[in-house]
N, C-alpha and C positions, 0 to 999 in steps of 0.2 A: 504494500500500500504506500502511495506517495504521501508527502507531507500535506498536500492540499486535500487529499481524501481523508487523512487523519483529522484534519481540522474540521471537516464537515461531519465526521462520525462522532465527534465529541458532543456536538450540539444537535445532532439529528435524533429524531424519535425513532422508535423501532420500525414503524412503517416506512419512514423516510430512508432508514438504513437498508431495508429490504429493496426499496426502489433503486438506491445507489448500487447495491450489489448486482441487481439485474442489469443495470446499465453497464457496469464493469464487465459482466459476463458477455453481454451483447457486443461490446467493443472488442473483447478478446476474440469472439467468434468471427467478427468482421475482419480483424487483422489476420487471423488464420486463413480465412477464405481468400482474402486479397493476396496473401503470400502464396497460397496454392495456385491461384489463377496466374500470377506472375511466373511461377515456376513452370506451369503447363505451357504458357505462351513462349517462354524461353526455350523450352524443349521442342516445341513445334517449329520455331524458327531455326533451331540448330539442326533438326532432322529434315526440314523441308528443303530449302535452297533450290535454286534453278540448276538442275543437272542437265548440262548440254548433251551428255551422252545417253540420257534416258531415251527409250524408244518413243516413237511418235504416238502410239496408241495410249499409253498411260498419261502422256501430257495432254492429249485431246480429251480424255476422260476427265482429267482434273479441270480443264477449262470448262467443260460442259457442266460439271458440278458447281463451279464457282460463278458461272454466268449463264443461268438457264434462260433468262429473257433474251439475251443476245442470240443464243442458239435458236430459240423459237422464232425470232425475227428472221434469222438467216434461212431457216427451214421454210418460212413463209415466202421469202423472196425466191428460193429455189423452186418451190412449187409453182409460183406465178411465172417464173421464167420458162419453165418447160425443159424437157430433156435435151433438145438440140442445143440450146444456148448453154446449158450446163456443161455439155461435152466441149463446146467451143471455149468456154471460160476455163475449164479444167486444163485444156491445152496451153493456156497462157499462164495460169497460176501455178500449176504443178512444177514446171521448170524453175520458177522463181523460188518456190518453197525448197526444192532440192538444192538450189544454189545457197540458200540461207543455212541449210543443215551442214554444209562443209566447214 
């Protein structure tokens, strides 16, 4: 107990003391939760990273999970464009993607 809490406990009634104890417990829980969250975030950052050597499929799957609205919009554009245009666009885009992978 810190000196400020001791000063309050001297003049606090029993009910007030119980409230102060509950507040202290809640603050401890919040500190522990914050520390656990920060640790989990640090672990996620350390293990995540952009691995340039990862295969394309896991990277695409990760992108789909992170950006579902963009993928849905792209699928809508693809459906509206039709198969002929998609094949034509793929002939332009795929060489660019392969050049970026080098």
